[in-house]
C-alpha positions as CSV (number, residue, x, y, z in Angstrom):
1,M,5.2,-5.5,33.1
2,P,3.3,-4.8,29.9
3,L,4.4,-6.2,26.5
4,K,5.4,-3.9,23.8
5,A,3.2,-4.8,20.8
6,Q,3.2,-3.7,17.2
7,I,-0.3,-3.8,15.8
8,V,-0.6,-4.4,12.1
9,M,-3.8,-4.0,10.0
10,L,-3.9,-4.7,6.3
11,T,-6.4,-2.8,4.1
12,K,-6.9,-2.1,0.4
13,D,-5.0,1.2,0.9
14,G,-1.9,-0.4,2.4
15,T,-0.5,-1.6,5.7
16,W,-1.3,0.3,8.9
17,I,0.8,0.1,12.1
18,Q,0.6,1.3,15.6
19,D,2.5,0.5,18.8
20,M,0.7,-0.5,22.0
21,D,1.5,-1.7,25.5
22,L,-0.6,-4.8,26.3
23,P,-1.1,-5.9,29.9
24,F,-1.0,-9.6,29.0
25,P,0.1,-11.8,26.1
26,P,-2.2,-11.6,23.1
27,F,-3.7,-14.6,21.3
28,P,-5.7,-15.2,18.2
29,G,-9.3,-14.3,18.8
30,L,-8.5,-11.6,21.4
31,G,-10.5,-8.4,21.0
32,I,-8.5,-5.2,21.7
33,R,-10.9,-2.3,22.4
34,I,-9.3,0.9,21.0
35,D,-12.3,3.2,21.2
36,T,-15.8,3.1,22.7
37,Y,-17.2,1.3,19.6
38,E,-14.1,0.0,17.9
39,I,-12.5,-3.4,18.5
40,L,-9.5,-4.9,16.8
41,N,-9.6,-8.7,16.6
42,V,-6.3,-10.5,16.7
43,D,-5.9,-12.9,13.7
44,S,-2.3,-14.0,14.5
45,V,0.6,-13.3,16.8
46,V,4.3,-13.2,16.0
47,V,6.7,-13.4,18.9
48,G,10.3,-12.2,18.8
49,D,10.2,-9.5,16.2
50,A,13.3,-7.2,16.4
51,R,11.5,-4.0,17.4
52,C,8.9,-5.3,19.9
53,D,7.9,-8.2,22.1
54,V,5.0,-9.3,19.9
55,T,3.3,-8.4,16.7
56,C,-0.4,-8.7,16.3
57,I,-2.0,-9.0,12.8
58,V,-5.5,-7.6,13.3
59,H,-8.8,-6.7,11.6
60,L,-11.4,-4.2,12.6
61,E,-14.4,-6.0,14.0
62,G,-17.6,-5.8,11.8
63,V,-15.9,-4.0,8.9
64,A,-14.6,-5.7,5.7
65,D,-11.0,-4.8,5.1
66,E,-11.8,-3.3,1.7
67,N,-14.3,-0.9,3.3
68,I,-11.8,0.6,5.8
69,T,-10.8,4.1,4.7
70,V,-7.5,6.0,5.2
71,E,-9.4,8.5,7.4
72,K,-10.7,5.6,9.6
73,C,-7.2,4.2,10.1
74,L,-5.8,7.6,11.0
75,A,-8.6,8.2,13.4
76,L,-7.9,4.9,15.1
77,G,-4.3,5.9,15.7
78,F,-2.6,4.0,12.9
79,E,0.2,5.2,10.7
80,K,0.9,3.9,7.2
81,G,3.9,1.7,7.3
82,V,5.6,-1.5,6.3
83,Y,5.5,-4.8,8.0
84,V,8.4,-7.1,7.1
């Protein structure tokens, strides 16, 4: 049974969120491939958030957070949101 995961990425333009189903428990250092050339690296995992099984704080591999554009976040399936 997959885990319902909230994926959170922080950039200079704000907080970006998307929901995913993960086939196994995530861990820091895990790479989540979301596109042919794009990988999200898991920085930390929070278990037991109210709206999902796990929350993963991630960064886009090979790109400094300050260089990620709004257009890139939207193209990767993220929506602007708030992580509390």
